[in-house]
C-alpha positions in Angstrom: -10.6 21.0 -5.5 -7.8 22.5 -7.3 -5.9 20.8 -9.9 -2.8 20.4 -8.3 -4.0 19.2 -5.2 -6.2 16.4 -7.3 -3.0 15.6 -9.2 -1.0 15.2 -6.1 -3.6 12.9 -4.2 -3.6 10.7 -7.7 0.4 10.6 -7.8 0.2 9.7 -3.7 -2.3 6.9 -4.2 -0.3 5.5 -7.4 2.9 5.7 -5.2 1.4 4.1 -2.5 0.0 1.1 -4.5 3.3 0.6 -6.5 5.1 0.5 -2.8 2.5 -2.3 -1.5 3.1 -4.3 -4.6 6.9 -3.8 -4.3 6.4 -4.7 -0.6 4.5 -8.2 -1.6 7.1 -8.9 -4.2 10.0 -8.4 -1.7 8.6 -10.6 0.8 8.6 -13.4 -1.5 12.2 -12.5 -3.1 14.0 -11.6 0.1 12.1 -12.4 3.3 15.2 -12.3 5.6 15.9 -8.7 5.0 17.7 -6.4 2.5 19.2 -3.1 2.4 17.9 0.3 2.6 15.4 0.2 -0.3 13.7 -2.7 1.5 13.7 -1.0 4.8 12.2 2.1 3.1 9.4 0.1 1.4 8.6 -1.4 4.5 8.5 1.9 6.4 6.4 3.4 4.2 3.9 0.7 3.9 3.6 -0.4 7.4 1.4 2.7 8.6 -1.1 1.7 6.0 -0.9 -2.0 6.3 -0.7 -2.4 10.2 -4.4 -1.0 11.0 -5.9 -3.2 8.4 -4.1 -6.5 9.6 -5.4 -5.7 12.8 -9.0 -6.0 11.7 -8.6 -9.1 9.5 -8.3 -12.2 10.9 -5.2 -14.4 9.8 -6.2 -17.2 7.1 -4.0 -20.1 6.4 -0.6 -18.0 6.7 -2.0 -15.6 4.0 -1.9 -11.7 4.5 -4.6 -10.2 3.0 -3.7 -6.7 3.9 -2.0 -5.5 1.1 -5.0 -6.4 -1.3 -7.4 -4.7 0.9 -5.3 -1.8 1.2 -4.7 -1.6 -2.9 -8.4 -2.0 -3.1 -9.1 1.0 -0.5 -6.7 3.3 -2.1 -8.5 2.8 -5.5 -11.9 3.2 -3.9 -10.6 6.4 -2.4 -9.3 7.7 -5.5 -12.1 7.0 -7.3 -14.5 8.3 -5.1 -12.6 11.5 -3.9 -10.9 12.3 -7.3 -13.0 13.5 -10.1 -12.2 11.9 -13.4 
């Protein structure tokens, strides 16, 4: 795999993980809304989190999909991208 593609995929998984973490923090800090940045974070992460949310049963009001998504992104990064 070309080095440029490897670096791009590493950057993509890192940025997606950071956006998911930002979404979790934003949901605690400003759950009722926000500006354009909040909308961007939600729009960028929803395609990743929604399928996971459909598979996981709700547990006591906690959304485990961000945790699972970050684990899956890390696992994919380690499996597909050489060190």
